[in-house]
C-alpha positions in Angstrom: -20.4 -1.3 15.1 -20.5 -4.0 12.4 -23.8 -5.6 11.8 -25.4 -8.5 9.9 -28.6 -7.1 8.2 -31.7 -8.5 6.7 -34.0 -5.9 5.2 -37.6 -6.9 5.4 -40.1 -6.3 2.6 -41.7 -2.9 2.9 -45.0 -4.6 3.5 -48.1 -2.5 3.9 -50.9 -4.2 5.8 -54.2 -2.5 5.9 -56.9 -3.4 8.3 -60.4 -3.9 6.8 -62.7 -1.0 7.2 -65.4 -3.2 8.8 -64.4 -3.8 12.4 -66.4 -5.3 15.3 -69.6 -4.9 13.4 -69.2 -1.1 13.2 -68.1 1.1 10.4 -64.8 3.0 10.9 -62.9 5.1 8.4 -59.6 4.8 10.2 -56.9 2.3 9.3 -53.7 0.8 10.7 -50.6 0.2 8.5 -47.4 -1.7 9.4 -44.2 -0.8 7.7 -41.6 -3.5 8.0 -38.1 -2.2 8.8 -35.3 -4.7 9.6 -33.9 -7.4 11.8 -30.3 -6.7 12.5 -27.8 -8.9 14.4 -25.4 -6.7 16.4 -22.7 -9.1 17.6 -24.7 -11.2 20.2 -27.9 -9.1 20.0 -30.9 -8.9 17.6 -32.2 -5.4 16.8 -36.0 -5.4 15.8 -37.6 -2.4 14.2 -40.9 -1.6 12.5 -43.3 1.3 12.3 -47.1 1.4 12.9 -49.0 4.1 11.1 -52.3 4.8 12.9 -54.6 6.8 10.8 -57.1 9.2 12.4 -60.3 7.5 13.8 -58.6 4.1 13.8 -58.7 4.3 17.6 -61.7 6.2 19.0 -61.7 8.0 22.3 -63.0 5.1 24.3 -61.0 2.3 22.6 -57.8 0.5 23.6 -55.6 -1.3 21.0 -52.7 -3.6 21.8 -50.0 -4.5 19.2 -47.8 -7.4 20.3 -44.9 -8.5 18.1 -43.6 -12.0 18.1 -40.5 -13.7 16.6 -41.8 -17.0 15.2 -39.4 -19.8 14.2 -40.0 -23.3 13.1 -39.9 -24.8 16.6 -39.6 -21.8 19.0 -41.1 -18.4 19.3 -40.7 -15.3 21.5 -43.3 -12.7 22.4 -41.9 -9.2 22.6 -43.0 -6.3 24.7 -46.3 -5.0 23.4 -47.6 -1.5 22.5 -50.7 -0.1 24.1 -52.6 2.5 22.1 -55.4 4.4 23.9 -58.0 6.8 22.8 -58.3 10.3 24.2 -60.9 9.6 26.9 -58.7 8.6 29.8 -61.5 7.4 32.1 -63.1 5.2 29.5 -59.7 3.9 28.1 -58.6 2.8 31.5 -61.8 0.9 31.9 -61.4 -0.7 28.5 -57.8 -1.6 29.2 -58.8 -3.4 32.4 -61.4 -5.5 30.6 -58.9 -6.9 28.0 -58.4 -10.6 28.7 -56.9 -12.1 25.6 -56.8 -15.8 25.0 -53.4 -15.1 23.6 -50.5 -15.0 26.1 -49.2 -11.5 25.6 -45.8 -10.4 26.9 -46.3 -9.1 30.4 -44.0 -6.1 29.8 -45.4 -3.2 27.8 -43.0 -1.5 25.3 -44.8 1.8 25.6 -48.3 3.3 26.0 -49.5 5.9 23.4 -52.5 8.2 23.6 -53.9 9.1 20.2 -56.5 11.6 19.0 -59.3 10.5 16.8 -58.7 13.5 14.4 -54.9 13.0 14.0 -52.7 10.5 12.3 -50.1 8.9 14.5 -46.8 7.1 13.7 -45.4 4.7 16.3 -41.8 3.5 16.0 -40.9 0.2 17.6 -37.3 -0.6 18.3 -35.9 -3.1 20.8 -32.8 -5.2 21.2 -32.8 -8.8 22.6 -30.2 -11.5 23.1 -29.5 -13.5 20.0 -30.1 -17.3 20.1 -29.3 -19.8 17.3 -33.0 -20.5 16.5 -33.5 -16.9 15.6 -31.4 -17.3 12.4 -34.5 -18.3 10.4 -37.6 -16.5 11.8 -40.6 -14.4 10.7 -41.9 -11.4 12.5 -45.6 -11.6 13.4 -47.6 -8.7 14.8 -50.8 -9.6 16.8 -53.5 -7.0 17.1 -56.2 -6.9 19.8 -58.8 -4.2 20.2 -61.5 -3.6 22.8 -64.6 -1.8 21.5 -66.7 -1.8 24.7 -68.9 -4.6 26.0 -65.9 -6.9 26.5 -65.8 -7.6 22.8 -62.2 -8.7 21.8 -61.0 -9.3 18.3 -57.6 -10.7 17.5 -55.7 -10.3 14.2 -52.2 -11.6 13.3 -50.1 -10.1 10.6 -46.9 -11.8 9.3 -44.5 -9.2 8.2 -42.3 -11.6 6.2 -42.5 -15.4 6.0 -39.0 -16.0 4.4 -36.5 -14.1 6.5 -32.9 -15.5 6.4 -29.9 -14.0 8.1 -27.0 -13.7 5.7 -23.4 -13.1 6.6 -22.1 -9.8 5.2 -18.9 -9.3 3.3 -15.8 -9.6 5.5 -14.5 -6.4 6.9 -12.2 -4.8 4.3 -9.2 -3.3 6.0 -8.1 0.2 4.9 -4.3 0.3 5.3 -2.7 3.6 6.0 0.6 4.0 4.2 3.3 6.3 5.5 5.3 8.8 3.4 8.7 10.1 4.2 10.0 13.5 3.0 13.6 13.2 2.1 16.1 15.4 4.0 18.0 18.3 2.3 21.4 17.3 0.9 24.5 18.7 -0.6 24.3 17.3 -4.1 27.8 15.8 -4.4 28.0 13.4 -7.3 30.7 11.4 -9.0 30.9 9.9 -12.5 33.4 7.2 -13.5 34.4 6.0 -16.9 37.3 4.4 -18.7 38.9 5.1 -22.0 41.3 3.0 -24.2 43.5 5.8 -25.5 46.0 4.7 -28.2 49.7 5.4 -27.6 52.6 4.4 -29.7 54.8 1.5 -28.3 56.6 2.6 -25.2 55.3 6.2 -25.6 53.5 8.4 -23.2 52.7 11.1 -25.8 49.0 11.6 -26.4 48.3 12.1 -30.1 44.7 13.3 -30.6 44.7 12.2 -34.3 46.3 8.8 -33.7 44.0 5.9 -34.5 40.7 6.3 -32.7 41.9 8.9 -30.2 39.8 11.7 -31.6 36.6 9.8 -30.9 37.7 8.8 -27.4 38.9 12.2 -26.4 35.6 13.7 -27.5 33.8 11.4 -25.0 36.2 12.5 -22.3 35.5 16.1 -23.1 31.8 15.5 -22.9 32.2 13.9 -19.5 34.5 16.5 -18.0 34.5 19.7 -20.0 30.8 20.0 -20.4 30.3 19.5 -16.7 32.8 22.2 -16.0 31.1 24.6 -18.4 27.6 24.1 -16.8 26.4 27.0 -14.7 24.6 24.6 -12.5 27.6 22.4 -11.7 30.9 22.9 -10.0 33.6 20.2 -10.7 35.5 19.6 -7.5 38.0 17.0 -8.6 39.1 14.8 -11.5 41.0 11.6 -10.7 42.8 9.9 -13.5 44.2 6.4 -13.0 46.6 5.1 -15.7 47.1 1.4 -16.5 49.4 -0.6 -18.7 49.2 -4.1 -20.2 51.5 -6.7 -18.5 53.8 -7.4 -21.5 57.3 -6.0 -21.0 59.1 -5.1 -17.7 57.1 -4.3 -14.6 59.1 -1.1 -13.9 58.7 0.2 -17.5 55.0 -0.6 -17.4 54.6 1.5 -14.2 56.3 4.5 -15.8 54.1 4.1 -18.9 50.9 3.9 -16.8 51.8 7.0 -14.9 53.0 8.9 -17.9 49.8 8.2 -19.9 47.6 9.4 -17.0 49.6 12.6 -16.9 49.3 13.0 -20.7 45.5 13.0 -20.4 45.7 15.5 -17.5 47.9 17.8 -19.7 45.4 17.5 -22.6 42.4 18.5 -20.3 44.3 21.5 -18.9 45.4 22.6 -22.4 41.8 22.6 -23.5 40.8 24.8 -20.6 38.4 22.1 -19.2 39.9 22.2 -15.7 42.8 23.8 -13.9 45.7 21.5 -13.1 45.1 22.0 -9.3 41.8 20.1 -9.6 43.3 17.0 -11.4 45.0 14.1 -9.6 46.8 11.3 -11.4 47.6 7.8 -10.1 49.9 5.1 -11.4 47.7 2.0 -11.7 50.6 -0.1 -13.0 50.0 -3.4 -14.8 46.3 -4.1 -15.1 46.1 -7.7 -13.8 42.6 -7.2 -12.4 41.4 -6.1 -15.8 43.2 -9.1 -17.4 41.4 -11.5 -15.0 38.0 -10.0 -16.0 38.8 -10.5 -19.7 39.9 -14.1 -19.0 36.7 -14.9 -17.1 34.6 -13.7 -20.0 36.8 -15.5 -22.7 36.6 -18.9 -24.3 40.3 -19.5 -23.9 40.9 -23.3 -23.5 43.3 -23.0 -20.5 41.8 -19.9 -18.9 41.3 -21.7 -15.5 45.0 -22.6 -15.3 46.0 -19.1 -16.2 43.7 -17.6 -13.6 45.2 -20.0 -11.0 48.8 -18.9 -11.9 47.9 -15.2 -11.5 46.2 -15.8 -8.2 49.0 -18.0 -6.8 52.1 -16.0 -8.1 52.8 -12.6 -6.6 55.8 -11.7 -8.8 54.7 -10.1 -12.1 57.7 -11.5 -14.1 57.2 -15.0 -12.8 53.5 -14.8 -13.7 54.4 -14.0 -17.3 57.0 -16.8 -17.6 54.7 -19.5 -16.1 51.7 -18.4 -18.2 53.8 -18.4 -21.4 55.2 -21.8 -20.6 51.7 -23.2 -20.0 49.8 -22.1 -23.1 52.6 -21.9 -25.7 53.8 -19.2 -28.0 50.8 -19.2 -30.3 48.2 -18.8 -27.6 50.3 -16.2 -25.9 50.5 -14.1 -29.1 46.7 -14.4 -29.3 46.5 -12.8 -25.8 49.0 -10.1 -26.8 46.9 -9.0 -29.8 43.3 -9.4 -28.5 43.4 -8.8 -24.7 46.4 -6.7 -23.8 45.4 -3.7 -25.9 42.3 -3.4 -23.8 44.4 -3.1 -20.7 46.2 0.1 -21.9 43.6 2.4 -20.5 42.8 5.3 -18.2 40.0 5.3 -15.7 38.8 8.7 -14.8 36.4 9.8 -12.0 34.8 13.3 -12.0 33.6 14.6 -8.6 31.2 17.5 -8.8 28.5 19.4 -6.9 25.1 20.5 -8.4 23.2 23.6 -7.4 19.9 23.5 -5.6 16.7 23.9 -7.7 13.4 25.5 -6.9 10.2 23.5 -7.6 9.6 25.3 -10.9 13.2 24.8 -12.0 13.1 21.2 -11.0 9.9 20.7 -13.0 11.6 22.0 -16.1 14.4 19.4 -15.8 12.0 16.4 -15.7 12.5 14.2 -18.7 15.6 16.2 -19.8 18.3 16.6 -17.2 16.5 15.1 -14.2 19.6 13.3 -13.1 20.7 16.6 -11.7 17.8 16.6 -9.2 18.2 15.6 -5.6 15.9 13.1 -4.0 14.2 15.9 -2.1 13.7 18.0 -5.2 12.0 15.1 -7.0 9.8 14.6 -4.0 8.9 18.3 -3.8 7.9 18.3 -7.5 5.7 15.3 -6.9 4.1 16.9 -3.8 3.3 20.0 -5.9 1.0 17.9 -8.0 -0.8 16.2 -5.1 -0.8 12.6 -3.9 -3.9 11.8 -6.0 -2.2 12.8 -9.3 -0.7 10.6 -11.9 2.5 12.7 -11.7 2.8 11.8 -8.0 2.5 8.1 -8.9 5.0 8.3 -11.7 7.6 10.4 -9.9 7.5 8.7 -6.5 6.7 5.2 -7.7 9.2 5.1 -10.7 11.5 8.0 -11.3 12.9 8.6 -7.8 13.7 4.9 -7.2 15.4 4.7 -10.6 18.1 7.2 -9.4 18.1 6.3 -5.6 17.5 2.6 -5.7 19.5 2.0 -2.5 17.9 4.7 -0.5 15.5 3.3 2.2 13.2 6.4 2.0 13.0 6.1 -1.8 12.2 2.4 -1.6 9.6 2.9 1.2 7.8 5.7 -0.7 7.9 3.8 -4.0 6.5 0.7 -2.3 3.6 2.7 -0.9 2.7 3.9 -4.3 3.0 0.4 -5.8 0.9 -1.1 -3.0 -1.9 1.3 -3.7 -1.7 0.3 -7.4 -1.9 -3.3 -6.5 1.7 -4.1 -7.4 2.3 -5.8 -4.1 5.1 -8.2 -5.1 7.4 -5.4 -6.2 6.3 -3.2 -3.2 7.2 -6.0 -0.8 10.6 -6.5 -2.4 11.3 -2.8 -2.1 10.3 -2.7 1.6 12.4 -5.7 2.5 15.4 -3.8 1.1 14.4 -0.6 3.0 15.5 -2.0 6.4 14.2 -0.6 9.7 13.0 2.8 8.6 9.7 3.3 10.7 7.7 4.2 7.6 9.0 1.1 5.8 8.0 -1.1 8.8 4.5 0.4 8.7 4.1 -0.1 5.0 5.4 -3.7 5.1 3.0 -4.3 8.0 0.2 -3.0 5.8 1.0 -5.5 3.1 1.2 -8.4 5.6 -2.1 -7.3 7.1 -3.7 -7.5 3.6 -2.1 -11.0 3.2 -3.6 -12.2 6.5 -0.3 -12.4 8.4 -1.7 -10.6 11.3 1.0 -11.4 14.0 3.9 -10.3 11.8 2.0 -7.2 10.8 1.3 -6.3 14.4 5.0 -6.6 15.3 5.9 -4.2 12.6 3.1 -1.7 13.5 4.2 -1.7 17.1 7.8 -1.1 16.1 6.8 1.8 13.9 4.4 3.1 16.6 7.2 3.1 19.1 9.1 5.4 16.8 6.2 7.8 16.9 4.5 7.0 13.6 0.8 7.9 13.7 0.0 5.8 10.6 1.1 2.7 12.5 -1.3 3.5 15.3 -4.2 3.8 12.8 -3.1 0.5 11.2 -3.2 -1.2 14.6 -6.8 -0.1 15.0 -7.6 -1.4 11.5 -5.9 -4.7 12.4 -7.9 -5.0 15.6 -11.1 -4.4 13.7 -10.3 -7.1 11.2 -9.4 -9.6 13.8 -12.5 -8.9 15.8 -14.6 -9.2 12.6 -13.2 -12.6 11.8 -13.7 -13.8 15.4 -17.3 -12.6 15.3 -17.9 -14.2 11.9 -16.4 -17.5 13.1 -18.6 -17.3 16.3 -21.7 -16.5 14.3 -21.1 -19.3 11.7 -20.9 -21.8 14.6 -24.3 -20.6 15.9 -25.9 -20.6 12.5 -27.7 -23.8 11.3 -26.4 -25.3 8.1 -29.7 -24.6 6.3 -29.4 -20.9 6.7 -25.8 -20.6 5.6 -25.1 -19.2 2.1 
């Protein structure tokens, strides 16, 4: 239960040794405890330390606490402390007639021995009222020593007690983690190469112009994958393209022939068998030409783009374009743009072997792109969720390679949220969709922001999917809302003078 607390001074009050005209060695001490407001109730606690011989066998002592405010006060149930002589103490108790109006209800009656120390604990709870927000605790003491002699003492435990609001309840959001499912690690890699061919030729010459450098890159992309013991290349797709100058039919043959020339080169170098390579005639590369035009500073590029989009026939496109821009500008296109359209685009499809945790750890920072989402996660788990490795792998590395995966986004967001990077975490979770863990984690962020209704809807959605973390977050949310309601209620009760 939440509480608003005021710790009283540990005030030790000692009675004088000279009481009622007689000499006693016993003493009574009061130890202040605390006044605590529990929602709509006030908890009052203190301890009375009765030293031996403070109450003799035939004596009766009454301690009566009082809450004393500026304008109002309240007498609390009293404590009766009696000596060991029952007959005499009952007689003494009957004789007590205090001018002070004690509470009619006793808290408890204690019988003490003259030769033993006694500790009495006082603890009651009463209804809270606004005037109690600024009070002092006074303890009145009355003692009968025979002969109807009554002495009254009052002790103020603290004269400057003020109730202070505690810090607001700090919610403890519970983030949910999702273990990725096993997968067959099928990957693909696409690249393009501007191989140089002689005019109207489909013969691939390795030493012609820059072909050696370009072929080396292709070998790295294809042959090295094929040579790896961890990788099986399933298929290589080669699409050949030609620039639009010349006749459409001739350009189609050139595009297809150049794709087949690259296939033959790869087979001849024992990178892949012919059965794993497919070629496609991409024809004239008008799409590539449009991309080059968009990025260029050509004066009439918008008109050229419009001609290409509106004219289906390839030959008509060329005639209209040449007529629009003139021979000089057309020659500029032939020499600067068209060579970039004589290209091949190749896509390698391959499967990667599964790795154990120890094998996967060895690949981190080296060839970690070979790891699956699940393998990354298992490595992170091996370090523990409190480790810096967990934070780095789940919060950064996994989402680098799997940035469209809802599980990767949700897990990374949970790590970032715990690190205080809530803006990025929220962006990830909004991309993660309806994954129950993502709903829970986004709800946790909204709860921290104070958007309680939106958070509740997400928690309920995740809870309905069977997520335990969402149930715990709903409990946290209810605690927070109840705390704020209680604080608002208490602030309305509290006089302005006592507010901090």
